[in-house]
C-alpha positions as CSV (number, residue, x, y, z in Angstrom):
1,X,-43.7,-185.6,177.7
2,X,-46.2,-183.9,179.7
3,X,-43.9,-180.8,180.6
4,X,-43.1,-180.0,176.8
5,X,-42.5,-176.2,178.1
6,X,-39.2,-177.0,180.1
7,X,-36.6,-176.5,177.3
8,X,-38.2,-173.2,176.3
9,X,-38.5,-171.8,179.7
10,X,-35.1,-172.7,181.0
11,X,-33.2,-171.2,178.0
12,X,-35.1,-168.0,178.5
13,X,-33.3,-167.7,181.8
14,X,-29.9,-165.6,181.7
15,X,-26.9,-167.3,181.4
16,X,-28.2,-170.8,180.7
17,X,-26.7,-173.3,178.4
18,X,-27.7,-176.7,177.5
19,X,-25.9,-179.9,176.2
20,X,-26.5,-183.4,175.7
21,X,-24.6,-185.9,177.8
22,X,-24.5,-188.7,175.3
23,X,-23.0,-191.3,177.7
24,X,-26.0,-190.7,180.1
25,X,-28.7,-189.6,177.3
26,X,-29.5,-186.4,179.5
27,X,-30.2,-183.1,178.3
28,X,-28.4,-180.8,180.9
29,X,-29.2,-177.4,181.7
30,X,-26.3,-175.4,183.3
31,X,-25.7,-171.8,184.7
32,X,-21.8,-170.9,184.5
33,X,-21.0,-174.7,183.6
34,X,-22.8,-175.9,186.8
35,X,-25.7,-178.2,186.2
36,X,-28.9,-177.0,187.8
37,X,-31.5,-179.3,185.9
38,X,-31.7,-182.4,183.6
39,X,-34.0,-184.2,181.4
40,X,-33.0,-187.8,181.6
41,X,-34.2,-189.7,178.2
42,X,-34.9,-193.4,177.8
43,X,-32.1,-195.3,176.1
44,X,-34.4,-197.2,173.7
45,X,-37.1,-194.6,172.9
46,X,-35.4,-191.2,173.4
47,X,-38.4,-190.1,175.3
48,X,-38.0,-188.1,178.7
49,X,-38.3,-190.4,181.9
50,X,-37.2,-187.9,184.5
51,X,-36.7,-184.1,185.2
52,X,-33.9,-183.9,187.6
53,X,-33.2,-180.5,189.9
54,X,-31.5,-179.5,193.0
55,X,-33.4,-178.2,195.9
56,X,-32.7,-177.7,199.7
57,X,-32.7,-181.0,201.3
58,X,-35.5,-180.4,203.6
59,X,-37.6,-179.0,200.8
60,X,-36.9,-182.1,198.5
61,X,-37.8,-184.4,201.5
62,X,-41.1,-182.6,202.1
63,X,-41.9,-182.6,198.4
64,X,-41.3,-186.4,198.1
65,X,-43.6,-187.1,200.9
66,X,-46.2,-185.2,199.1
67,X,-46.1,-186.3,195.6
68,X,-45.3,-189.9,194.6
69,X,-44.0,-188.8,191.1
70,X,-41.2,-186.9,192.9
71,X,-38.3,-189.3,193.9
72,X,-34.8,-189.0,195.2
73,X,-32.3,-187.8,192.3
74,X,-32.2,-190.4,189.5
75,X,-28.6,-191.3,189.3
76,X,-27.6,-188.1,191.5
77,X,-27.0,-187.4,195.2
78,X,-30.2,-188.4,196.8
79,X,-30.1,-185.6,199.6
80,X,-29.7,-182.5,197.3
81,X,-31.2,-183.8,194.0
82,X,-34.7,-184.8,193.1
83,X,-36.5,-186.3,190.2
84,X,-40.0,-185.8,188.7
85,X,-41.4,-188.4,186.5
86,X,-41.8,-187.1,183.2
87,X,-45.4,-188.5,183.0
88,X,-46.3,-187.9,186.6
89,X,-48.9,-185.7,188.2
90,X,-46.9,-182.8,189.5
91,X,-48.5,-179.6,188.9
92,X,-46.7,-177.5,186.1
93,X,-46.7,-174.7,188.6
94,X,-44.8,-176.7,191.3
95,X,-42.3,-178.0,188.5
96,X,-41.7,-174.4,187.5
97,X,-41.2,-173.4,190.9
98,X,-38.5,-176.4,191.7
99,X,-36.9,-175.6,188.6
100,X,-36.4,-171.9,189.4
101,X,-35.4,-172.8,193.0
102,X,-32.6,-174.9,191.5
103,X,-31.5,-172.5,189.0
104,X,-31.2,-169.8,192.0
105,X,-29.5,-172.5,194.3
106,X,-27.0,-173.3,191.9
107,X,-26.5,-169.6,190.9
108,X,-26.2,-168.6,194.5
109,X,-24.2,-171.3,195.7
110,X,-21.2,-171.6,193.7
111,X,-20.3,-168.1,192.2
112,X,-19.3,-164.8,193.8
113,X,-21.7,-161.9,193.6
114,X,-19.6,-160.5,190.6
115,X,-19.9,-163.6,188.7
116,X,-23.4,-163.9,189.4
117,X,-24.1,-160.7,187.8
118,X,-22.0,-161.5,185.0
119,X,-24.1,-164.6,184.6
120,X,-27.3,-162.8,184.8
121,X,-26.5,-160.3,182.4
122,X,-24.6,-162.6,180.1
123,X,-25.7,-163.9,176.7
124,X,-27.8,-167.2,176.7
125,X,-26.2,-169.9,174.4
126,X,-27.4,-173.3,173.3
127,X,-25.0,-175.9,172.7
128,X,-27.1,-178.4,171.3
């Protein structure tokens, strides 16, 4: 996979955990039990196919029109989720920004301010 930094970078974020959703063959990244990113693996080879993250709908639509390797979320809500082809030509800096925005969007959208503080100060755990 072109974006080999993803796992290390995402697990450095406060409160992030990951697991393997075996039925889907996805490595999922969560904040407070809510998924904000996933690496979708090929069933036959186990190699990454897509990196999926959540964005504001207008921004996701804009990026999909700018980059052919950004598509509506693979097996996800096509309005809120976007997938980047793992061997695509999306710049690393843009994918990093997308993943950071997804993290912040999920953190800010589903938790009280108190819970957000707890998650940001909490221990990072790795479920895989």
